[in-house]
C-alpha positions in Angstrom: 0.0 0.0 0.0 1.3 3.4 -0.9 0.7 6.4 1.3 0.5 10.0 0.2 3.0 12.2 2.1 1.6 14.7 4.4 2.0 18.3 3.2 0.9 20.5 6.0 0.8 24.3 6.6 1.6 25.1 10.2 0.8 28.5 11.7 1.8 30.0 15.0 -0.8 32.6 16.1 -0.2 35.7 18.2 -3.8 36.8 18.5 -6.3 34.6 20.5 -9.3 36.1 18.8 -7.8 35.4 15.4 -6.9 31.9 16.4 -10.5 31.2 17.7 -12.0 32.6 14.5 -10.1 30.0 12.6 -10.5 27.1 15.0 -13.7 27.7 17.0 -15.9 25.6 14.7 -13.3 22.8 14.8 -13.4 22.7 18.6 -17.1 23.4 19.1 -18.0 20.5 16.9 -17.5 18.3 20.0 -17.6 20.5 23.2 -17.2 17.4 25.4 -14.1 16.1 23.8 -12.6 19.6 23.6 -13.7 20.8 27.0 -10.3 22.1 28.1 -9.5 24.4 25.1 -13.1 25.7 24.9 -13.1 26.7 28.6 -9.6 28.1 28.4 -10.4 30.3 25.4 -13.7 31.4 26.8 -12.0 32.6 30.0 -9.2 34.5 28.1 -11.5 36.1 25.6 -14.3 37.1 27.9 -12.7 37.5 31.3 -9.1 38.4 30.7 -6.8 39.1 33.6 -3.9 41.6 33.3 -1.6 39.0 34.8 -2.3 36.5 32.0 0.8 35.4 30.1 0.5 35.2 26.3 -0.9 31.9 25.1 0.8 29.5 22.7 -1.4 28.9 19.7 -0.8 26.5 16.8 -3.0 25.4 13.8 -2.3 22.9 11.1 -4.0 22.9 7.7 -3.8 20.5 4.8 -5.0 21.6 1.4 -6.6 24.6 3.1 -8.6 22.4 5.6 -7.9 22.7 9.3 -6.8 19.3 10.6 -5.2 20.1 14.0 -4.9 22.8 16.6 -3.2 23.0 19.9 -3.0 25.7 22.6 -1.4 26.4 25.9 -2.6 29.1 28.3 0.1 29.4 31.0 0.6 28.1 33.6 -1.2 25.1 32.2 0.3 22.4 29.9 -0.2 22.2 26.2 -3.6 20.7 25.5 -3.8 18.2 22.6 -7.5 17.3 22.2 -7.3 19.0 18.8 -4.2 17.0 17.7 -4.9 13.5 16.4 -1.9 11.1 16.8 -0.9 11.4 13.1 -0.3 15.1 13.5 1.8 14.9 16.7 5.1 15.0 14.7 4.0 18.0 12.8 3.1 20.0 15.9 6.2 19.0 17.7 8.3 20.1 14.7 6.6 23.5 14.8 7.4 24.1 18.4 10.7 22.5 19.0 13.7 24.8 19.1 12.1 28.0 20.5 9.4 26.8 22.9 9.8 25.3 26.4 6.8 23.1 27.5 6.2 22.1 31.1 4.0 19.3 29.9 1.0 18.1 27.8 -2.4 16.8 28.4 -5.2 15.4 26.3 -6.5 12.0 25.0 -3.9 9.3 25.8 -3.1 8.3 22.2 -2.4 11.9 21.2 -0.4 12.7 24.3 1.8 9.6 24.0 2.5 10.3 20.3 3.4 13.9 21.1 5.6 12.9 24.0 7.7 10.5 21.8 8.0 13.2 19.1 8.9 15.9 21.6 11.5 13.9 23.4 13.1 12.9 20.1 13.4 16.6 19.1 14.4 18.2 22.3 16.1 15.5 24.4 13.7 16.2 27.3 12.7 13.5 29.6 9.0 12.8 30.2 7.0 11.1 32.9 3.3 10.4 33.3 1.9 12.8 36.0 -1.7 11.7 36.0 -3.9 9.1 34.3 -7.3 10.7 33.8 -10.8 9.7 32.6 -13.3 12.2 31.1 -16.9 11.7 32.2 -20.2 13.3 30.9 -23.3 13.5 33.0 -26.4 11.5 31.9 -29.4 11.4 34.2 -28.5 13.2 37.4 -29.1 11.2 40.6 -29.1 13.4 43.7 -27.7 11.5 46.7 -29.5 11.4 50.0 -27.0 13.2 52.2 -27.5 15.5 55.2 -26.9 19.1 54.5 -27.6 21.8 51.9 -25.7 23.5 49.1 -24.9 27.2 49.0 -23.5 29.3 46.2 -20.2 30.9 47.2 -19.5 34.6 47.1 -16.3 36.7 47.4 -16.8 36.5 51.2 -15.8 32.8 51.0 -12.5 33.4 49.2 -10.4 32.9 52.4 -12.0 29.5 53.0 -11.9 28.4 49.4 -8.3 29.5 48.8 -7.2 27.3 51.7 -9.2 24.4 50.3 -8.0 25.0 46.8 -4.4 24.9 48.0 -5.0 21.7 49.9 -6.6 20.2 46.9 -3.6 21.1 44.7 -1.1 19.6 47.2 -3.1 16.4 47.6 -4.4 15.7 44.2 -1.9 17.2 41.8 1.4 17.2 43.7 1.6 21.0 43.7 4.3 22.3 46.0 3.0 24.3 48.9 4.9 27.5 49.6 4.3 30.9 51.2 2.6 32.1 48.0 0.3 29.1 47.4 -2.8 30.6 49.0 -2.3 33.9 47.3 -2.2 32.2 43.9 -5.4 30.2 44.9 -7.0 33.5 46.0 -6.2 35.1 42.7 -7.6 32.2 40.7 -10.8 32.2 42.7 -11.4 35.9 42.3 -11.0 35.5 38.5 -13.3 32.5 38.5 -16.1 34.2 40.6 -15.9 37.3 38.4 -16.3 35.1 35.3 -19.6 33.8 36.8 -18.5 30.3 37.5 -20.4 28.4 40.1 -18.8 27.5 43.4 -21.0 25.4 45.6 -20.3 24.8 49.3 -22.1 22.0 51.1 -23.1 22.9 54.6 -24.2 20.6 57.5 -25.8 23.1 59.8 -23.4 26.1 59.9 -20.4 24.0 59.1 -19.0 24.0 55.5 -17.9 20.4 54.7 -17.2 20.2 51.0 -16.8 22.3 47.8 -17.2 21.9 44.1 -16.8 24.4 41.2 -18.1 24.5 37.6 -17.3 26.7 34.7 -20.0 29.0 33.5 -21.3 27.2 30.3 -19.4 27.8 27.1 -20.5 26.3 23.8 -23.2 24.5 25.9 -20.5 22.8 28.1 -19.7 23.2 31.7 -16.8 21.3 33.4 -16.8 20.5 37.2 -13.6 20.8 39.1 -12.1 21.0 41.6 -14.1 18.9 44.1 -12.7 18.9 47.6 -13.7 17.5 51.0 -11.4 18.2 54.0 -10.1 15.0 55.5 -12.2 15.4 58.7 -15.4 15.4 56.7 -14.8 12.5 54.3 -16.7 9.2 54.0 -20.1 10.9 54.6 -21.1 11.5 50.9 -20.5 15.2 51.0 -18.3 15.2 47.9 -20.9 13.4 45.9 -23.6 15.7 47.2 -21.8 18.9 46.4 -20.8 17.6 42.9 -24.4 16.8 42.2 -25.5 20.2 43.4 -22.8 21.8 41.1 -24.0 19.7 38.1 -27.6 20.9 38.8 -26.4 24.5 38.9 -24.6 24.1 35.6 -27.7 22.7 33.9 -29.9 25.4 35.4 -27.5 27.9 33.9 -27.7 26.5 30.4 -25.2 23.7 30.2 -26.3 20.9 27.8 -23.1 19.0 28.5 -21.7 18.7 32.1 -18.4 17.0 32.3 -15.6 16.3 34.8 -12.2 14.5 34.9 -11.2 11.9 37.5 -7.9 10.6 38.5 -7.8 6.9 37.6 -5.6 6.1 40.6 -8.6 7.0 42.8 -11.2 4.3 42.4 -13.4 5.9 45.1 -14.1 9.1 43.2 -14.6 7.2 39.9 -17.3 5.0 41.5 -18.9 8.0 43.3 -19.3 10.0 40.1 -20.8 7.1 38.2 -23.4 6.6 41.0 -24.7 10.2 40.5 -25.0 9.8 36.8 -21.6 10.4 35.1 -20.6 8.1 32.2 -17.1 7.5 30.8 -16.1 9.3 27.6 -12.4 8.8 27.0 -9.2 8.2 28.9 -6.7 11.0 29.0 -3.2 11.6 30.4 -1.0 14.4 31.6 2.8 14.2 31.1 5.4 16.5 32.5 8.8 17.3 30.8 12.1 17.7 32.5 15.5 18.6 31.0 17.7 15.9 29.7 19.8 14.4 32.6 17.2 15.1 35.3 
């Protein structure tokens, strides 16, 4: 069998609005699969923060037809939901030499293809940071758990910044330092100003769990983080606040409600399925380190 060689036009974009004008239909064709780039672009275009670093934006066209697109909005990794495995080499070629990447995330096949290509071109080492699964909500099942949800306000930032920091340290191996809660506080202010839903589960006057959901974009809302302090775990509060958050997202116009789980945590994977979430695709996040590390 003879294969036609790939002749691709690769473009690095400096303007996010221009990039989205070109790639928006491509991503919006499947807002569940492309949840990360859609939410990232929506936040940058509609709720920009002066502290935002410039994004990294790449598109690939073949015979005038868009076939791949990747973006990175610092401090997050490069996201590859828009790069099928056969285009990983092309994107790696376009970025190697003048771009440093902390890591990549996206569907596992695409990520693994890119990691191999990137390591070959840069000499970087790579390790898998997280194995993830994307879920979409079907029929929501509200758990029977004591307590009630409440929509958070700016008055809750001190509590939530502490919880956001604890979540980062526990779930994503973030390093806690003296600026950790300040960074969390800044992220929360941006999120609340953007109209995202932060739900706190209360038992009496005691806050016991928290979940957040993006304001719907392209009909999609993604839940995360979900956090229950250790002293309040194993009572169903995490499931309850997630269900309340999903209900908020649907009430605010989300046709698709999604979330990611860490596959190393079987408890959360089973909990989310019990309240109506169904698996969509397995994903991965890899981090890069310099050669020799």
